[in-house]
N, C-alpha and C positions, 0 to 999 in steps of 0.2 A: 770777966775781961773781955771787952771787944776787940778782934784781932782782924788781920787780913782785910779783905775788901769792906767789911762793915766798919772797921776802924777808919779807914779813908773817908767814909761817908757819915761818920758819927755826927757831925755838926748838922747835917742835912736830915737826919734820920726821922725827926719829928714833924717835919713840915713839908719833906720833900720825896719825891718818887726818884729812884735810880734807873737811868735808861742806859742799856749798854748796846753797842753794835761790834760785830765781830765776823770774820771770815777766816777760812783757811783752805787753800787749795792742797788737797791730799787724797790720795786714792781710798775710796770707801767702797766696801760691799755689803751684803746683807742688809740693804736700806730699809726694807720694812721693818725688821727687827729693830734697827737703829731708831727708826722714826718712833716705834711704840715706846721704846725705853726713854727718849728724850721727851716725848709728850708726858709721860708719867712723871719725870722728874721736874720738869718745868711746872707741871700742873700741881704738883705736891709743894713746890716752892712759892706757889701763889703768883706766878709770872703770867704776863699777857704779852702778845707780839707774834712774830713770825719766825720759824726756823726753816730754812730751805736746806735740802739735802740732794746731792747728786753724785755720781761716780767720781766727779772731779773734786768734790769737797763740801763744805758747810758754809752757810751764810746766816747770820741771825740778827735780830733786832728785837730785844725783850726788855720789859719794864717791870718793876716791882719794888718791895722793900729791900733796903740795903742787905738784911739777913738773908732773904730769899735769893738775892743775886749771887751773894757769897756761897751759899750752900750749892746752887745749881752750878756755878763755875768750878767749884772744888770738885763736884761729881763729874763734870764734863772733861776737867783736866786730868782726872784720874784714868781716862782712856788714854793711852800712849800716843794715839793719832792726833790728840788734841792738846797734849801736855804744854805746848809752847804757844797757845793761842793768844794773840794780842787782842786787847779789848780797849774800845773807846768809850769813854763815860761822859754822861750829862744828866742834868736833872729837871724835874718838871713838878708842879703842884699836884698834878693828877696823872694818872696812868693814860697815855696817849694811844692805846689799842683797846678795842672792844672785846677781843678775845684771844686766845691762844691757838696757833696754827702750826703744824708741822707737816710739811709739804715735800714730796719727792719729785724732783725736776729733771730735765735732761742736762741743763746747765745751771750752776747757782747764780750766773750772770750770763745772759743769753747774748751770744756773739755770732752763732751760726757759721763758726770758723773751726772745725774740727781739729785741724792741724796743731792749734793752740793748747799747749797742756802745761799750764803753769807749775803743777806738781813736779814736773820734770826738771825744774830749774826757774828761779825768778831772774827777771830783768833787774838790772842794776838799781838801787834805790837811793833816795837821797832823805836824810831826816829832817825834821821840821826846822831845827836850829841852824843847820848848814844851809837850807833853802833861804831861810830869812837873811842870812848873810849874803847869799848869792844876789838876792833881790835888791839888797841895800847897795851892793856894789854894781850891779847890772851885769856881771860877768861871773863865770864859775872860777875854780882855783887854777884853771889853765888859761884863764884870760878870754874864754869864748863867750859871747853874747848868750845871755840865757833868756829862753822864751818859755812862757807856761802855756800848755796845751790843755784846754778844759774838754774832757771826754764826756761830759754828762749831756743831757738832752737840752733842747733850747729853752724849754720853760723852767728848767733848773737854773741855767745860768742867768736868766732874767732876774732871779731873786738875789744874785750876787756873785762875784768871781774875782780872781786875782786881776789886779791892775794891768791893762794891756794884754790880758790873756787871749790866745787865739781861740776864737769859738767858730766852729764850722756849721752851726745851726742844726745839728742832726736832730731828728725826732725820736729816734730810738738807737740803742747802741749798735744794732746789727748794721746800721748804716756806716759806722766808723771805719771799717776796712775800705770801703769805696772812697771815703772822704780822704784818707791817707794818700791813696794813689792819685786822686785828683789834686792834692795840694802838696806833695811833697817837696816841690821846689822851695815852698815857704819855709821849709825847716833845714835847708841845707845850710851847713857851716855853723850852725847853732847848737848849743846844748840845750835839748828839749826835756821839759819836766811835765810828764803827764800827771794830771791829777782828777780826782772825783770825791764823792762825799767821804767814803769810808776806806778807800784803797782798792776795792775789788776791780772796778772797771779800769782803772789807770793801770792795774797789774797786767790785765790782758791786753790793753792798749800798747803799753811798753813792748811787751814780748812780741806782739803782732809787728810793731815798727821795727824792732831789732831783726826779727826774720825777714821783714821786706828790705833789709839793707841800709835802713836809716841809722847813722851813726850818731853817737853821743846821746842817747835816750835814757832817761831816768824815770822812774816812777816816784811819786811823792809817798813815803812810808806812812801808812795810816790815814792818807787822804787829808781833806780839809778839816774834818773832825779832830783828828789828831794835832794838826797844825794849830788850830784854834786852842787846843787844850795846853799845848806846849809853849805857843808864842804869843797868844792873845791876838793873833790874826794881822800880824804886821804884813802890809802889802796887800791885804785883801779889802775888797770895797763891797759893802752890803751885807747880806745874810746867807746862809747856807740852807737850801732847801732839803727837808727831810721827808720821808714818806710815811708820816703818821700825823696825828691831830694836832701836833705842835706846829706844822706847816714849815718853819724855818727856825734856824737857831742863829744867834748874833755871835760874834767872836768871843763873847764872854761865855758861851754856850747856853744863854738864856732864851727860851722859847718865844716866838711871837705869840703862841697861844699857850698858856700854861694850863 
């Protein structure tokens, strides 16, 4: 009997590769040993892609057969630090990565702002269905105007974004703190929802804005990919750029290049 994650993707198993994206801010130590373990486990499961490790957590993009994905995730979640890891799923006809890499970095998403410690507490989040309702109404549950703040790089935004989203045309995420300070008046009196591809940048962004004294800031839980998965992309225009050979995904999570 096929169970767990493999059951979820049984209908795709014969023709499709399962792609996963996940991250978690959690304090990690003994990174070289963890790197070797995850490299061995992902390799044994036949997966390709990239896993980033830092003292602040884990960030991964992997692809392979449904059974290999299930085996790897079961092993990963057996580690208490990753037991509640949330995963975004999509599919492609081929594996969109050429090799398997597990790297140790200073940050799993570089912001160059050491005061930001997501593992110490998350910024408030909004789930996909609630956001879709807010966007349809134009206001949040308290009647405040809702604005979407794209925290991605300009070339990613050019592939697609939420309708009327704020785009500061940053070239890299390290520019985000300065962009906030230069444009904070644009956010006053509104409910601000920061968003990104999978949730990791918008989580750091929301924490930064909260600490900078900007009120009513939320992060989109799971990012654009989870929003596509749960809502079909209501209010989103275009596609979502991804950093692999698929290039981008449409709201049905179909790749530009399968």
